[in-house]
C-alpha positions in Angstrom: -13.7 -67.6 -92.5 -14.0 -68.0 -96.6 -17.2 -67.4 -97.8 -17.8 -68.1 -101.4 -22.2 -68.6 -100.8 -24.3 -68.1 -98.0 -27.2 -69.6 -96.2 -28.5 -72.4 -99.5 -31.9 -72.7 -97.1 -33.1 -69.4 -98.4 -33.8 -67.9 -102.2 -31.4 -65.3 -100.9 -29.0 -64.4 -103.1 -26.2 -61.1 -103.2 -25.4 -58.6 -105.7 -21.6 -57.5 -105.2 -20.0 -54.7 -107.1 -15.7 -54.1 -107.0 -14.6 -50.3 -106.9 -11.2 -50.0 -107.6 -10.6 -49.1 -110.8 -12.5 -45.3 -112.4 -15.9 -44.4 -111.1 -17.4 -46.1 -114.4 -21.2 -47.0 -114.0 -21.4 -46.5 -110.5 -23.5 -43.6 -110.1 -25.8 -45.7 -113.2 -25.8 -49.1 -110.5 -26.8 -47.1 -107.6 -30.0 -45.9 -109.3 -30.9 -49.0 -110.5 -30.5 -50.5 -107.2 -32.8 -47.6 -105.7 -35.4 -48.4 -108.5 -35.7 -51.8 -107.3 -35.3 -51.6 -103.5 -32.3 -53.5 -103.4 -29.1 -53.6 -100.8 -26.0 -54.7 -102.6 -22.6 -55.1 -101.0 -19.6 -53.0 -102.5 -16.2 -53.4 -102.2 -14.2 -50.4 -102.5 -10.3 -49.8 -102.0 -9.0 -46.8 -100.4 -7.7 -45.2 -103.2 -11.0 -45.5 -104.9 -12.9 -43.6 -102.0 -10.3 -41.0 -102.2 -10.8 -40.4 -105.6 -14.7 -40.8 -105.9 -15.6 -39.7 -101.9 -19.0 -38.4 -103.2 -19.7 -41.6 -104.8 -19.0 -43.3 -101.8 -20.9 -41.4 -99.5 -23.9 -42.3 -101.7 -22.8 -46.1 -101.7 -22.9 -45.6 -97.8 -26.3 -43.2 -97.9 -28.1 -45.9 -99.9 -27.7 -48.4 -97.2 -25.3 -50.9 -99.4 -22.7 -52.8 -97.3 -19.3 -51.9 -97.3 -16.3 -54.2 -97.6 -13.1 -53.7 -97.5 -10.8 -54.2 -101.1 -7.5 -53.1 -99.8 -5.6 -49.8 -100.2 -4.7 -50.2 -104.0 -5.8 -53.5 -104.9 -2.3 -55.6 -104.9 -2.5 -59.1 -104.9 -2.2 -60.6 -101.5 -0.5 -63.9 -102.4 1.6 -62.0 -105.2 -0.2 -64.6 -107.1 -2.3 -62.7 -110.1 0.7 -60.8 -110.8 3.5 -62.4 -110.0 5.0 -60.8 -107.4 6.6 -61.8 -104.0 3.5 -62.4 -101.4 3.0 -59.2 -99.2 4.0 -59.5 -95.7 1.9 -59.7 -92.6 2.5 -55.9 -92.0 1.6 -55.1 -95.6 -1.2 -57.1 -95.5 -2.7 -55.4 -92.2 -1.4 -52.1 -93.3 -3.4 -52.4 -96.6 -6.2 -53.1 -95.0 -6.1 -50.3 -92.0 -5.4 -48.4 -94.8 -8.6 -48.6 -96.6 -10.7 -48.6 -93.8 -9.3 -45.3 -92.5 -10.4 -43.9 -95.7 -14.3 -45.4 -96.0 -15.0 -44.4 -92.5 -13.7 -41.0 -92.6 -16.2 -40.3 -95.5 -18.8 -42.6 -94.5 -18.8 -43.2 -90.8 -18.9 -46.6 -91.5 -16.7 -49.6 -91.3 -15.9 -52.0 -93.7 -15.1 -55.0 -90.5 -15.8 -57.8 -90.6 -15.6 -57.9 -94.6 -13.0 -58.2 -96.7 -12.9 -59.0 -100.3 -9.2 -59.9 -101.6 -7.9 -58.0 -104.7 -7.9 -60.6 -107.7 -9.7 -63.0 -105.1 -6.2 -64.2 -104.3 -6.1 -65.8 -101.0 -4.9 -68.7 -99.3 -4.8 -69.6 -95.6 -1.9 -67.0 -94.3 -4.2 -64.0 -96.2 -7.1 -65.7 -94.1 -5.0 -65.1 -90.6 -3.6 -62.0 -91.8 -7.3 -60.4 -92.6 -8.5 -62.3 -89.2 -5.8 -60.3 -86.9 -7.1 -57.0 -89.0 -10.5 -57.4 -87.7 -11.8 -59.3 -90.9 -13.5 -62.4 -90.0 -15.2 -62.6 -93.5 -13.1 -62.9 -96.5 -15.8 -62.9 -99.0 -15.2 -64.4 -102.6 -17.9 -65.4 -104.9 -20.4 -67.9 -106.6 -20.7 -66.5 -109.8 -18.5 -64.1 -111.6 -20.7 -62.5 -114.5 -17.6 -61.8 -116.6 -18.2 -58.6 -116.6 -14.7 -57.0 -116.2 -13.3 -59.7 -118.7 -15.3 -58.0 -121.3 -18.5 -60.3 -121.7 -21.0 -58.8 -122.9 -24.7 -57.4 -121.3 -26.3 -60.9 -122.9 -23.4 -62.9 -121.7 -23.7 -61.5 -118.3 -27.4 -62.2 -118.0 -27.0 -65.9 -119.3 -23.9 -66.3 -116.4 -26.0 -64.8 -114.1 -29.5 -66.8 -114.5 -27.4 -70.0 -115.3 -25.4 -69.9 -111.6 -28.6 -68.9 -109.6 -28.7 -70.7 -106.5 -29.6 -69.9 -103.0 -26.9 -68.3 -101.3 -25.6 -67.5 -104.4 -23.1 -64.3 -104.3 -22.3 -62.7 -107.5 -19.1 -60.8 -108.3 -19.8 -57.8 -110.6 -17.9 -54.5 -111.3 -18.3 -51.1 -111.5 -16.1 -49.7 -114.2 -16.5 -48.5 -117.5 -14.7 -51.7 -119.1 -17.6 -53.9 -117.3 -21.5 -54.6 -118.8 -22.4 -55.1 -115.9 -24.4 -52.1 -115.1 -26.1 -52.4 -118.8 -27.3 -56.1 -117.5 -28.0 -55.4 -114.2 -31.9 -54.5 -114.8 -32.4 -57.6 -117.0 -30.3 -59.7 -114.6 -32.5 -58.6 -111.6 -35.6 -59.2 -113.1 -34.7 -62.7 -114.6 -33.7 -63.7 -110.8 -37.3 -62.4 -109.9 -38.9 -64.2 -112.2 -37.1 -67.3 -110.9 -38.4 -66.7 -107.2 -34.7 -64.9 -105.8 -34.8 -61.8 -103.4 -32.0 -60.1 -103.0 -30.0 -58.8 -99.5 -26.3 -57.9 -98.8 -23.7 -60.8 -97.7 -24.3 -59.8 -94.3 -27.7 -60.8 -95.1 -27.1 -63.7 -96.5 -24.5 -64.8 -93.7 -26.2 -63.9 -90.3 
């Protein structure tokens, strides 16, 4: 099942953070979420988990939702990097490797939530993810643009303009992104609009 938005009948939104490059501002993001008493969702690659085990443990320890972001972030369809699509076996292997890395560190499974690298998804990706135990392929309804060099002010305006019940926000932890810098104001602005925060699971179940 491809998910781009949660329940539209509740004033609840989900902040999601992709972790697949460097450690970036992960600690700062966690501190903000902790001080604001917000549970978010983190999509993590197996490679990132291996490189930053303490951060993965901190994310899990704070009660945030863990989502599978593949082992090393290849495009499953080949669309975004001009390569051939991964085979079914390669896709399942990517998911299994990441699950093993993350679960070994945290004791927590990423199932049933998968965020495809680059957001590259088609019907075959949904089928193969489901076969690997991932019934929810989590996309987003608002891309803050932090990964694409948006400023903190631009991120804030995008986040507020896209506010809807059930909105899923795409943000990034990496050092190239200003998402961490914008986060306190994003939270304040969304709360002022009457929104509360939950994990992707909270939006769906």
